[in-house]
C-alpha positions, 0 to 999 in steps of 0.5 A, a space after each residue: 201273600 194271597 197267591 201264596 195262600 191260594 197255592 197252599 190251599 190248592 196243595 191241601 185240597 189235592 192231598 185231601 182229594 187224593 186220600 178220599 180217592 184212595 180210600 174209595 178204591 180201598 173200600 171197593 177192593 176190601 168189599 170184593 175180598 170179603 165177598 170172595 171169603 164168604 163165597 169160599 165159605 159157602 163152597 165149603 158148606 156146599 161140599 159138606 152138605 153134599 157129603 152129608 146127604 150122600 150125593 158125593 162119595 167120601 172114598 175118592 178125591 173130587 174137584 168141583 167148581 161153581 160158577 154163575 152159568 154153565 153155558 158161559 164159564 169164566 176162562 180157566 174154570 171148568 164149572 160143573 155146578 151152576 149158581 146164578 145168584 153169585 155176586 158179579 165179582 165172583 168168577 168161580 168157586 173151586 172145591 177140592 176134596 180128599 178123603 184118602 189122606 189124613 186120619 181115618 174118618 176125616 175129610 179135607 175140603 179146600 175151597 178157593 174163590 176167584 174174583 175180580 178186584 175193582 180197578 
């Protein structure tokens, strides 16, 4: 009877430990996704400000990318804007703009954040 009680306790301990570890991984992944969402939103705000101040032209399509360092950009990212305070999980923020399609006087801004999900 004692051995059966110990085995049942070990099984329940294993199940609880597995749940705790899974929840920890899920929390880290969720935090990385939230950082990527806000990084992409920051890229859209950056593009909007560049258009508002006249630094970028609204008459043509443009592609830009924000990275932590221009000296060592991540693979697959052609960075032209350096932002050293990006979180470590964010590799690149791609900004695509198009003022040639859609209704007159409108501008499409599409941003994508490339991030590393924790393992």
